[in-house]
C-alpha positions in Angstrom: 2.3 -2.9 -8.4 -0.2 -4.6 -6.5 -3.6 -3.6 -5.2 -4.3 -3.9 -1.6 -6.6 -2.7 1.2 -5.4 -0.5 4.0 -6.4 -2.4 7.0 -4.5 -0.6 10.0 -1.8 1.8 11.1 1.7 1.2 12.6 3.0 3.3 15.4 6.7 3.2 16.2 8.2 4.9 19.3 11.7 4.4 17.7 12.4 4.0 13.9 15.3 4.6 11.4 15.8 8.3 10.8 15.1 7.7 7.2 11.5 6.8 8.2 11.0 9.8 10.4 7.8 11.8 9.7 6.8 8.8 7.5 3.5 7.1 7.8 3.3 3.1 8.0 0.3 1.4 7.3 -0.8 -2.1 7.4 -1.9 -3.6 4.1 -3.8 -6.6 2.9 -2.7 -7.6 -0.7 -5.8 -8.4 -2.9 -6.5 -10.6 -5.9 -8.4 -8.9 -8.8 -11.5 -10.5 -7.4 -11.0 -8.3 -4.2 -10.4 -11.3 -2.0 -7.5 -11.4 0.2 -4.4 -12.8 -1.4 -1.2 -13.5 0.8 -0.3 -12.2 4.3 -0.6 -8.3 5.2 2.6 -6.4 5.5 3.7 -3.0 6.5 4.2 -0.4 3.7 5.3 3.3 3.9 2.5 5.8 2.8 3.7 8.1 0.2 0.2 9.5 -1.0 -1.6 10.0 2.3 -4.0 6.8 2.3 -6.1 6.0 5.1 -7.6 2.8 6.6 -10.4 1.0 4.5 -9.0 2.7 1.2 -7.7 0.6 -1.7 -4.3 1.3 -2.9 -1.4 0.2 -5.3 1.8 -0.5 -3.6 5.3 -1.5 -4.8 8.0 -3.7 -3.4 11.6 -4.0 -3.3 14.1 -1.0 -4.7 11.1 0.8 -6.3 9.4 1.3 -2.9 12.2 3.9 -2.1 11.5 5.8 -5.4 8.7 8.1 -4.4 10.8 9.5 -1.6 14.1 10.4 -3.9 16.5 12.2 -3.5 15.9 11.1 0.2 17.1 7.7 1.1 14.3 5.8 3.0 14.8 2.4 4.1 11.5 0.8 2.8 10.8 -2.5 0.8 7.2 -1.6 0.5 5.5 1.9 -0.3 2.0 3.0 -1.2 2.2 4.7 -4.2 -1.5 5.4 -5.5 -5.1 5.4 -4.1 -7.4 3.3 -6.2 -10.8 4.9 -6.8 -12.4 1.6 -8.5 -11.5 -1.2 -10.6 -13.5 -3.9 -12.6 -12.9 -7.5 -12.8 -14.6 -9.4 -15.7 -13.6 -13.0 -15.2 -17.0 -14.3 -14.4 -19.0 -11.3 -15.0 -18.5 -7.6 -14.2 -17.8 -6.8 -10.8 -16.7 -3.3 -9.8 -14.6 -2.7 -6.5 -14.9 0.6 -4.8 -11.7 2.2 -3.7 
């Protein structure tokens, strides 16, 4: 799992039948310090997250697991909304979710 911040929504006029009625969100992966780490990506939302929230997401085969037994063609899925986390590498920092 990786932590990310939801930075936008994705609207598709046409998409695979397996993605019908699934929300797609744009997420920015984050380092433990809360700074951006890598390029933004599109993830299917299995938990009802919203723009500005911090989330956990998974990639690869595991991204389809929240939707079983349905077969959803996704390689990134949001699986949790983060309330907060702490980072103690250089003093305690709390990151709101």
